[in-house]
C-alpha positions in Angstrom: 7.6 2.0 -10.0 8.9 -1.6 -8.6 6.3 -3.3 -8.3 1.7 -4.0 -8.9 0.4 -1.6 -7.0 -2.7 -3.5 -5.0 -5.7 -0.5 -5.4 -8.4 -1.7 -4.9 -10.4 -1.1 -8.6 -13.7 0.8 -6.9 -12.0 2.9 -4.3 -11.8 6.2 -5.0 -11.5 9.5 -2.9 -15.2 10.5 -1.9 -16.4 7.3 -1.7 -17.4 7.7 2.3 -15.8 5.5 4.8 -12.7 4.9 3.0 -9.3 6.6 5.0 -5.5 8.0 4.5 -3.9 6.8 7.2 -0.3 8.7 7.3 1.8 5.6 7.8 3.2 7.7 10.3 0.8 7.4 13.1 0.9 3.8 12.6 3.5 1.5 14.8 6.3 0.6 14.4 5.1 -2.4 15.0 1.3 -1.5 12.2 3.4 -0.3 9.8 6.0 -3.5 9.8 3.2 -6.1 9.2 1.3 -3.8 7.3 3.9 -4.0 4.8 5.4 -7.4 5.1 1.3 -8.7 4.4 1.5 -6.6 1.2 4.8 -8.1 0.6 3.6 -11.2 0.8 0.9 -10.9 -1.1 -0.1 -13.0 -4.6 1.1 -10.8 -7.2 2.9 -8.0 -5.8 4.8 -8.5 -9.4 8.9 -7.1 -9.3 10.0 -7.7 -12.3 11.8 -10.4 -14.3 15.0 -10.5 -11.2 14.1 -12.3 -7.9 14.0 -9.6 -5.2 14.0 -11.3 -0.8 10.7 -10.3 1.0 13.0 -7.9 3.2 14.3 -5.9 -0.2 10.3 -5.8 -1.4 9.2 -4.6 2.4 11.9 -2.0 2.3 11.1 -0.5 -1.2 7.3 -0.3 -0.2 8.9 2.0 3.2 10.8 4.1 0.3 7.9 4.8 -1.2 5.0 5.5 1.2 8.4 8.3 2.7 8.4 10.2 -0.7 5.2 9.3 -0.9 4.2 7.9 -3.8 1.9 5.0 -1.8 0.1 5.4 0.5 -2.4 3.4 3.5 -5.8 3.3 2.8 -8.8 1.9 5.6 -11.8 0.2 4.9 -13.8 0.6 7.8 -16.6 -1.5 6.4 -14.7 -3.7 5.6 -12.0 -3.3 8.7 -9.0 -3.2 5.8 -6.2 -1.4 5.0 -4.4 -2.2 1.8 -1.4 0.5 0.2 -2.1 1.7 -2.9 -0.8 3.8 -5.8 -1.4 7.5 -4.9 -1.6 8.6 -8.0 -3.9 6.2 -8.8 -5.7 6.7 -5.4 -6.7 10.3 -6.8 -7.0 10.4 -10.2 -10.5 7.5 -8.8 -8.7 4.7 -10.6 
């Protein structure tokens, strides 16, 4: 995977309150804001080569379309996160 998915370590599929949000249900403006916020975070390492924020955002959108990452909403903290689907489903 081309980036380090920022998966909160204590979130599990069966944790009450955490909701998986299909990216298609977000407005274009909301999705763009979420993706831009995600790719601009410290710790989203894309490896040895410099990658523009636009390219990073395109990669994340592609991963959302492929179902490899998902959007989670935590109503307790009122925050959204983009996480690796395999890690989220395995409870990591």
